[in-house]
C-alpha positions as CSV (number, residue, x, y, z in Angstrom):
1,X,-19.1,13.6,15.9
2,X,-16.8,11.9,13.4
3,X,-15.3,8.6,14.7
4,X,-11.5,8.4,14.8
5,X,-9.9,6.8,11.8
6,X,-7.6,3.8,12.4
7,X,-5.2,2.5,9.9
8,X,-3.6,-1.0,9.7
9,X,-0.5,-2.0,7.7
10,X,-1.2,-4.9,5.4
11,X,2.4,-6.1,5.6
12,X,3.1,-6.4,9.4
13,X,-0.4,-5.8,10.9
14,X,0.7,-2.7,12.9
15,X,-2.3,-0.4,13.6
16,X,-2.6,3.1,15.0
17,X,-4.4,6.4,14.4
18,X,-4.4,7.3,10.7
19,X,-2.4,10.5,11.6
20,X,0.5,8.3,12.8
21,X,1.1,6.9,9.3
22,X,3.1,9.6,7.4
23,X,1.9,10.4,3.8
24,X,4.6,9.9,1.2
25,X,4.8,10.8,-2.4
26,X,2.5,8.7,-4.5
27,X,2.3,7.5,-8.1
28,X,-0.2,9.0,-10.6
29,X,-1.6,11.4,-8.0
30,X,-2.4,8.6,-5.5
31,X,-1.3,9.2,-2.0
32,X,0.7,6.4,-0.3
33,X,1.2,6.1,3.4
34,X,4.2,4.5,5.2
35,X,4.0,2.2,8.1
36,X,6.0,3.6,11.1
37,X,6.8,0.1,12.3
38,X,8.1,-1.6,9.2
39,X,8.4,1.1,6.5
40,X,6.0,-0.6,4.1
41,X,4.3,1.8,1.7
42,X,0.7,1.3,0.6
43,X,-2.4,3.1,-0.7
44,X,-4.9,3.5,2.1
45,X,-8.5,2.5,1.7
46,X,-9.7,6.0,2.7
47,X,-7.7,7.7,0.0
48,X,-9.8,10.7,-1.1
49,X,-8.1,10.9,-4.5
50,X,-9.2,7.4,-5.5
51,X,-11.4,7.2,-8.6
């Protein structure tokens, strides 16, 4: 069984299921997610496109 993925906003500290953070357009083929609480956009640590 795969454990659930949690995500935490580095700006405000909000945390939730990774699916609750909407994926927004990124820069240079990197995906960014947006915090539903404060709107801060950041690159998640579990980004599969990361080199």
